[in-house]
C-alpha positions in Angstrom: -25.0 91.0 52.8 -28.7 91.3 53.7 -30.1 88.9 51.1 -29.8 85.1 51.3 -27.6 82.9 53.4 -23.9 83.5 53.4 -20.6 82.9 55.3 -18.1 85.6 56.2 -14.6 84.7 57.5 -12.6 87.8 58.5 -9.3 88.9 60.1 -9.2 92.3 61.7 -6.4 91.6 64.1 -4.1 93.9 62.2 -6.6 96.7 61.8 -7.8 97.3 58.2 -5.0 95.4 56.5 -6.6 91.9 57.0 -8.5 89.9 54.4 -12.2 89.1 54.6 -13.6 86.1 52.7 -17.2 86.2 51.6 -19.1 83.1 50.5 -22.6 83.8 49.1 -25.4 82.1 47.1 -24.8 78.5 48.4 -25.3 75.8 45.8 -26.1 73.3 48.5 -25.3 72.3 52.1 -23.4 69.2 53.2 -25.0 68.4 56.5 -24.7 65.4 58.9 -27.0 64.8 61.9 -26.0 61.2 62.7 -22.8 59.2 62.7 -24.2 57.2 59.7 -24.4 60.4 57.6 -20.9 61.6 58.5 -18.8 59.5 56.0 -21.0 60.3 53.0 -21.3 64.0 53.7 -17.6 64.4 54.3 -17.0 62.6 51.0 -19.4 65.0 49.3 -17.4 67.9 50.6 -14.3 66.4 49.0 -16.1 65.8 45.8 -17.3 69.4 45.6 -13.8 70.9 46.2 -12.4 68.5 43.5 -15.0 70.1 41.1 -13.4 73.5 41.7 -15.9 74.7 44.3 -15.3 76.4 47.7 -16.7 75.2 51.0 -17.2 77.0 54.2 -19.2 76.2 57.4 -19.1 74.8 60.9 -18.3 71.5 62.6 -19.9 70.9 66.1 -17.7 69.7 68.9 -19.8 66.5 69.1 -18.6 65.5 65.6 -15.5 64.2 67.5 -17.7 61.6 69.2 -19.2 60.5 65.9 -15.7 60.1 64.3 -14.4 57.7 67.0 -16.0 54.3 67.4 -15.1 54.2 71.1 -16.8 57.5 71.7 -20.0 57.1 69.7 -21.9 55.8 72.7 -21.2 59.1 74.4 -22.7 61.2 71.5 -25.6 63.2 73.0 -29.0 62.2 71.5 -30.6 65.6 71.8 -28.7 68.3 70.1 -29.8 71.7 68.7 -27.3 71.7 65.8 -26.1 69.1 63.3 -22.7 67.5 63.6 -21.7 69.8 60.8 -23.1 72.1 58.2 -21.0 73.2 55.3 -22.1 75.4 52.4 -20.8 74.8 48.9 -20.1 77.9 46.8 -19.0 78.5 43.2 -16.8 81.4 44.1 -15.1 83.1 47.1 -14.9 86.9 47.2 -11.9 88.5 48.9 -12.1 92.0 50.2 -9.9 94.0 52.5 -11.0 94.6 56.1 -11.5 98.3 55.6 -14.3 97.7 53.0 -15.9 95.1 55.2 -15.9 97.5 58.2 -17.4 100.2 56.1 -20.2 97.9 55.0 -20.9 96.9 58.6 -21.1 100.6 59.7 -24.3 101.0 57.6 -26.1 98.7 60.0 -25.9 101.0 63.0 -29.2 102.8 62.5 -31.2 99.8 61.4 -32.3 98.3 64.7 -31.8 98.6 68.4 -29.5 95.9 69.7 -30.2 94.2 73.0 -29.0 91.2 75.0 -31.6 90.1 77.6 -31.5 87.9 80.6 -27.8 86.8 80.1 -26.8 84.2 82.7 -24.6 81.1 83.0 -26.3 77.7 82.7 -25.2 76.7 86.2 -24.6 78.4 89.5 -21.2 79.1 91.0 -21.8 76.3 93.5 -22.8 73.8 90.9 -19.7 74.7 88.9 -17.4 74.3 91.9 -18.9 70.9 92.6 -18.3 69.7 89.0 -14.7 71.0 89.1 -14.3 68.9 92.3 -15.3 65.8 90.2 -12.8 66.8 87.5 -10.0 67.0 90.0 -11.0 63.6 91.4 -10.6 62.1 87.9 -7.1 63.7 87.8 -6.3 62.4 91.2 -7.4 58.9 90.1 -5.1 59.1 87.1 -7.9 59.1 84.5 -6.6 62.3 82.9 -4.0 65.0 83.3 -6.1 68.0 82.2 -9.8 68.6 81.4 -11.1 71.6 79.5 -14.4 72.0 81.4 -17.0 74.3 79.8 -20.3 75.9 80.6 -22.5 78.3 78.7 -24.0 81.8 78.9 -27.7 81.6 77.9 -29.5 84.8 76.8 -32.2 86.4 74.7 -31.4 88.7 71.9 -33.1 91.2 69.7 -32.0 93.1 66.7 -29.9 92.1 63.7 -27.4 89.3 64.3 -25.0 90.9 61.8 -25.2 94.2 63.7 -24.3 92.2 66.9 -21.4 90.7 65.1 -20.2 94.2 64.0 -20.4 95.3 67.7 -18.4 92.3 68.9 -15.9 92.8 66.1 -15.1 96.2 67.4 -14.7 94.9 70.9 -12.4 91.9 70.0 -10.0 92.1 67.1 -9.0 88.6 66.0 -7.5 86.7 63.1 -10.2 84.0 62.9 -13.6 85.7 63.1 -16.6 84.3 61.4 -20.3 85.1 60.7 -22.4 82.3 59.3 -26.0 83.0 58.3 -26.9 79.3 57.9 -30.2 77.3 57.9 -31.9 77.7 61.3 -29.0 79.4 63.1 -26.6 82.3 63.0 -23.1 81.7 64.2 -20.9 84.6 65.4 -17.3 83.8 66.2 -14.7 86.2 67.5 -12.1 83.5 68.0 -8.4 84.3 68.3 -7.4 80.6 68.2 -6.3 78.7 65.1 -7.1 75.0 64.8 -5.3 74.2 61.6 -4.1 76.1 58.5 -2.8 74.3 55.4 -1.4 75.6 52.2 0.5 73.2 49.9 2.5 70.8 52.1 2.7 73.2 55.0 0.4 72.8 58.0 0.4 74.4 61.4 -1.8 74.9 64.5 -1.6 77.5 67.3 -3.1 76.1 70.5 -4.0 78.6 73.2 -3.6 77.7 76.8 -2.9 80.2 79.6 -4.9 83.3 80.3 -4.5 86.5 82.3 -6.7 89.7 82.4 -5.5 93.0 81.2 -4.2 95.5 83.7 -6.1 98.7 84.6 -3.0 100.8 84.0 -0.1 100.4 81.6 2.2 99.4 84.4 -0.3 96.8 85.7 -0.8 95.5 82.2 2.9 95.1 81.7 3.2 93.2 85.0 0.2 90.9 84.0 1.9 90.2 80.7 5.2 89.3 82.3 3.4 87.2 84.9 1.7 85.1 82.3 4.9 84.8 80.3 6.6 83.1 83.2 3.7 81.5 85.0 4.6 77.8 85.6 1.0 76.6 85.7 0.2 78.2 82.4 3.3 76.8 80.8 2.6 73.4 82.1 -0.9 73.5 80.7 0.4 74.8 77.4 3.1 72.3 76.9 0.7 69.5 77.7 -1.6 70.5 74.9 1.4 71.1 72.6 2.5 67.5 73.1 -1.0 66.3 72.4 -1.2 68.2 69.1 2.3 67.1 68.1 1.0 63.6 68.5 -2.1 64.4 66.4 0.0 65.9 63.7 2.2 62.9 63.6 -0.7 60.9 62.2 -1.0 63.1 59.1 2.5 64.4 58.5 5.6 63.4 56.7 8.2 61.6 58.9 10.1 63.7 61.4 8.6 66.9 60.1 6.6 68.0 63.2 8.2 71.0 64.9 7.3 73.4 67.8 8.1 77.0 67.4 7.3 80.2 69.3 6.7 78.2 72.5 4.9 80.2 75.2 4.3 83.3 73.1 1.9 85.8 74.8 -0.6 87.6 72.6 -2.6 90.6 73.9 -6.3 91.2 73.2 -8.8 93.8 74.3 -9.7 92.1 77.6 -7.0 89.5 78.2 -3.5 88.2 77.5 -3.3 84.7 76.0 -0.4 82.2 75.9 0.1 80.7 72.4 2.5 78.1 70.9 2.9 77.0 67.3 3.2 73.4 66.0 4.0 72.9 62.3 4.5 69.9 60.0 4.8 68.8 56.4 1.9 66.9 54.8 0.8 65.4 51.5 -0.3 68.5 49.5 -3.5 66.6 48.5 -4.6 66.1 52.1 -8.2 67.1 52.3 -10.7 68.2 54.9 -12.3 64.8 55.4 -9.1 62.9 56.3 -7.8 65.7 58.4 -10.9 65.8 60.5 -10.9 62.1 61.0 -7.4 62.2 62.3 -7.2 65.3 64.5 -10.7 66.6 65.3 -11.5 68.2 67.8 -8.5 70.3 68.7 -6.8 69.0 71.8 -6.6 72.5 73.3 -10.3 72.3 74.1 -10.5 68.7 75.3 -7.5 68.0 77.5 -5.1 65.1 77.7 -5.2 62.2 77.1 -7.7 63.1 74.5 -10.1 60.2 74.2 -10.5 59.4 77.9 -10.8 63.1 78.6 -13.6 63.5 76.0 -15.5 60.7 77.9 -15.1 62.6 81.1 -16.3 65.8 79.5 -19.5 64.1 78.3 -20.1 62.6 81.8 -19.7 66.0 83.6 -20.8 68.8 81.2 -24.5 69.5 81.5 -25.3 69.9 77.8 -23.8 69.5 74.3 -21.3 72.2 73.3 -22.6 72.6 69.7 -20.3 74.7 67.5 -18.4 76.0 70.5 -14.9 74.4 70.5 -15.7 72.6 67.3 -14.4 74.3 64.1 -15.4 77.0 61.7 -13.6 77.6 58.4 -13.1 76.9 54.7 -11.5 74.6 52.2 -10.5 75.5 48.6 -10.2 73.6 45.4 -6.4 73.8 45.7 -6.6 71.8 49.0 -5.9 74.9 51.1 -7.9 75.1 54.3 -8.2 77.0 57.5 -10.3 76.2 60.5 -10.5 78.1 63.8 -11.3 76.8 67.2 -14.7 78.5 67.9 -14.1 80.0 71.3 -15.7 83.5 72.0 -18.5 82.1 69.8 -22.3 82.7 69.8 -25.1 80.7 68.4 -28.3 82.7 67.8 -31.7 81.2 66.9 -34.5 83.0 65.1 -36.8 82.7 68.1 -34.5 85.0 70.1 -32.6 82.4 72.0 -28.8 82.6 72.2 -25.8 80.9 73.8 -22.1 81.3 74.2 -19.7 78.8 75.7 -16.8 79.5 78.0 -14.3 77.2 79.7 -10.9 76.6 81.2 -8.3 74.0 81.5 -8.3 72.2 84.9 -5.2 70.5 86.2 -4.3 68.9 89.5 -3.4 72.2 91.3 -6.2 74.3 89.8 -8.1 76.6 92.1 -11.8 76.1 91.3 -12.6 79.7 92.3 -9.9 81.0 89.9 -11.2 78.7 87.1 -14.7 80.2 87.6 -13.3 83.7 87.4 -11.3 82.8 84.3 -14.6 81.7 82.6 -16.2 85.0 83.5 -13.2 86.8 82.2 -13.4 85.0 78.8 -17.0 86.0 78.5 -16.5 89.7 79.4 -15.9 90.8 75.8 -19.6 89.8 75.2 -21.3 90.4 78.6 -20.1 93.9 79.3 -21.7 97.0 78.1 -24.8 96.1 76.2 -27.6 98.6 76.6 -29.9 97.9 79.6 -33.6 98.9 79.5 -36.7 99.2 81.6 -40.3 98.2 80.9 -42.7 101.1 80.5 -46.5 101.6 80.8 -48.1 104.9 80.0 -51.7 105.3 81.3 -54.2 108.1 80.9 -55.7 109.4 84.2 -58.8 111.5 83.7 -60.8 111.1 87.0 -59.9 107.5 86.8 -57.3 105.3 85.0 -58.3 104.3 81.5 -57.8 100.6 80.7 -55.9 99.9 83.9 -56.4 96.2 83.7 -55.2 96.0 80.1 -52.0 98.0 80.9 -51.2 95.8 84.0 -51.9 92.6 82.0 -49.5 93.7 79.2 -46.8 94.7 81.7 -47.1 91.4 83.5 -46.8 89.4 80.3 -43.8 91.5 79.1 -42.1 91.0 82.5 -42.6 87.2 82.4 -41.2 87.0 78.8 -38.2 89.3 79.5 -37.3 88.0 82.9 -38.4 91.0 85.0 -39.8 90.3 88.5 -43.0 92.2 89.2 -45.6 92.3 91.9 -48.7 93.5 90.0 -50.8 93.6 93.2 -48.3 96.0 94.8 -48.1 98.1 91.6 -51.9 98.3 91.4 -52.1 99.5 95.0 -49.4 102.1 94.4 -51.2 103.4 91.3 -54.6 103.6 93.1 -53.0 105.6 95.9 -51.6 108.1 93.4 -54.8 110.1 92.4 -54.8 111.9 95.7 -51.7 113.8 94.5 -52.8 114.3 90.9 -54.2 117.6 89.4 -57.8 117.6 88.3 -57.0 117.9 84.6 -56.0 114.8 82.5 -52.4 113.5 83.1 -50.2 110.9 81.7 -49.0 108.4 84.3 -45.8 106.7 83.4 -44.8 103.4 85.2 -41.2 102.4 84.9 -40.3 98.8 85.9 -36.6 98.0 86.4 -34.9 94.7 86.1 -34.6 94.5 89.9 -38.4 94.5 90.1 -38.5 98.0 91.6 -40.8 100.5 90.0 -41.4 104.2 90.0 -44.4 106.2 89.0 -44.1 109.5 87.1 -46.9 112.0 86.2 -46.7 114.3 83.2 -49.4 117.0 82.5 -51.1 116.8 79.2 -51.4 119.9 77.0 -54.6 120.7 75.1 -55.5 118.2 72.4 -54.9 119.5 68.9 -57.8 118.4 66.6 -56.2 119.5 63.4 -55.2 116.9 60.9 -51.4 116.4 61.0 -48.9 115.2 58.4 -46.9 112.1 58.8 -43.9 110.7 56.8 -42.1 107.4 56.3 -38.6 106.8 57.7 -36.0 106.4 55.0 -33.0 105.2 57.1 -34.4 103.3 60.1 -35.5 99.8 59.1 -37.1 97.7 61.8 -36.9 93.9 62.0 -39.9 91.6 62.2 -37.6 89.3 64.2 -36.9 91.9 66.9 -39.0 90.5 69.8 -38.3 93.6 71.9 -40.5 95.7 69.6 -43.5 93.7 71.0 -42.8 95.2 74.4 -43.0 98.8 75.6 -39.5 99.5 76.8 -37.0 102.3 77.2 -35.0 100.8 74.4 -36.3 103.2 71.7 -33.2 105.1 70.6 -33.7 104.4 66.9 -37.3 105.4 67.1 -36.5 108.6 69.1 -33.8 109.6 66.6 -36.1 109.2 63.6 -38.9 111.1 65.4 -36.6 114.0 66.3 -35.5 114.3 62.7 -39.1 114.3 61.3 -40.5 116.6 64.0 -38.0 119.3 63.1 -39.6 119.3 59.7 -43.1 119.7 61.2 -44.3 116.1 61.0 -46.6 114.7 63.7 -44.9 111.2 63.6 -42.8 109.0 61.4 -43.9 105.6 60.1 -41.5 102.7 60.0 -41.1 99.8 57.5 -39.5 96.4 58.4 -37.0 94.5 56.4 -39.8 93.1 54.2 -41.0 96.7 53.4 -44.1 96.1 55.4 -45.6 99.0 57.4 -45.2 98.5 61.1 -46.0 101.5 63.4 -45.1 105.1 64.3 -42.6 106.2 66.9 -45.3 106.5 69.6 -48.4 105.4 67.8 -50.0 102.3 66.2 -51.3 102.8 62.7 -54.7 102.0 61.2 -56.0 102.7 57.7 -59.7 102.8 56.7 -60.5 101.3 53.3 -64.1 100.7 52.0 -65.4 101.0 55.6 -62.9 98.5 57.1 -60.2 99.5 59.5 -56.8 97.7 59.0 -53.7 97.6 61.2 -50.5 95.6 60.8 -50.2 92.3 62.8 -47.7 92.2 65.6 -45.7 89.6 63.6 -44.5 92.5 61.4 -42.6 93.8 64.4 -44.5 96.3 66.5 -46.0 97.1 69.9 -49.5 95.7 70.6 -50.8 99.0 71.9 -53.7 99.3 74.3 -55.7 101.6 72.1 -55.0 99.3 69.1 -56.3 96.4 71.2 -59.5 98.3 72.1 -60.2 99.1 68.4 -59.7 95.5 67.4 -62.1 94.4 70.1 -64.7 97.1 69.4 -68.1 96.1 68.1 -68.6 99.7 66.8 -66.2 99.4 63.9 -65.0 96.5 61.6 -61.3 96.4 62.6 -58.9 93.7 61.3 -55.2 92.8 61.2 -53.6 92.9 57.7 -50.1 93.2 56.3 -49.8 96.7 54.9 -47.5 98.3 52.4 -46.8 101.8 51.3 -49.2 101.3 48.5 -51.9 100.6 51.0 -51.2 103.9 52.8 -51.4 105.8 49.5 -54.7 104.0 48.5 -56.3 104.4 52.0 -59.5 106.4 52.4 -58.2 107.6 55.8 -55.2 107.0 58.0 -55.3 107.1 61.8 -52.6 107.0 64.5 -53.7 105.7 67.9 -52.3 105.4 71.4 -53.6 105.1 74.9 -53.0 108.7 75.8 -54.2 110.7 72.8 -56.7 108.2 71.5 -57.5 108.1 67.8 -56.0 110.9 65.6 -56.6 111.3 61.9 -53.4 112.0 59.9 -52.3 112.5 56.3 -49.4 110.9 54.6 -47.2 113.4 52.8 -47.8 112.9 49.1 -45.7 111.7 47.5 -44.4 109.8 50.5 -41.5 112.0 51.6 -38.8 110.1 53.5 -37.6 111.6 56.7 -34.0 112.9 56.3 
């Protein structure tokens, strides 16, 4: 699962008895960016399935505007994602959920996982103002219900697949998806089915009506019963059921549309959800292209009436939805297909940006404050519990601070990039007042900057410097990522590094060296690395995934040695004339690589 682009569609709602579909080694992608490309690319999808191939991918919500002549003028011009992107695959691998879960568990030690600066793309006040406009449209008779959405925006570091594994543990659903696609990773933990078709049977399961889980079993039972009989939730649900029955009537056999399991309540880790089922009989040869043209997007995430409500949505929502509330799924050569409604769905970009949409159905008697709280509830499976961290600077004080300006400049830059407020002038003044309390011998001064902007200063005595040459080793089971932006900042989020160091130090090693996913040398657990070869000093570039240490910076800027950045491999370490580990506290220390390179256990 680590090599190449792929698609995974999985069901872990029933524990380890679900089925996971894996699509790998794409032959091509069918992609549409403009309305003019849609018809041809949808036809190409049909052609590929007729040739016996499988297809899997995503359809952005905005495809619905491209498919309808009346709505095309509302199609946003500036969008991050194409209208759809569908991979074509020769085969589809089916594995049981237990095997997939076991494979995901191997990712746990690979990289630290962090969600940074997570916030909604509008304030509570702005949201309430927009809901007021929605309710005015309802009052004016333009619409009966509007599914209004907003987005969580955040920064992410670490492996997207590891993040998916974490979310998968938090939210067990039938229609999960992980897409490693060109330019974006899509992570969906959606419980909602858009459409499932096998042979002549087709059905959909719209979700409308939400209630949070109770803190105790008794509270939980009461919340479940409340949702089951809640008139507002039932009214919203039946409105969408009627809309989907109408959509199905355009593709189904005469008088075959049926509603079953009306107002069923399903329980998930953080909420209860009201679900109904609409089924019908269709032409067994009905393909993905015709189906999308007739019923996309799902009415449960637009409102009713559908077309007018989609116009209102574009007028009032602040940015395109992207894959959120569009569709993710597959189609097979035998005309079987399954698409989810991508709620609880994240889009991650390689530059560290991420987003996740949330929304709720607004009707005439909706309480705007309650709708806002519902949006927060729906995002809770993602927003709760990711590891927090502080920014760190460690300075050497020996009669004076060494490289104080460089340390403060690095801290200021990290704070700006990661969204930490910091008053550098105040921090400098606090540091300069500290020496009066420090012992005469050299000490390590540790600055901890918290997300609130508050800081604390800690002083740690330094033991005597050991001038003997120490042994180092290479980590065998902790692989860093060159895409992990957090590695370029000195933070408290170093659990993987600490664990690897603890293991190697028990065997007498001075430090452990890490490799990234490309098998490039990066850094030690608390040192940067240099090698000397033929009189030149080489150190890995920051783009390999490492901290730009202060001592490293000083050596690169020094006129006393010829120091350069260069991508290094294990072979370079073996062939080096000398190896050095460097940091701002201990300076430059000569080390030896255990030969043969012995992996830390």
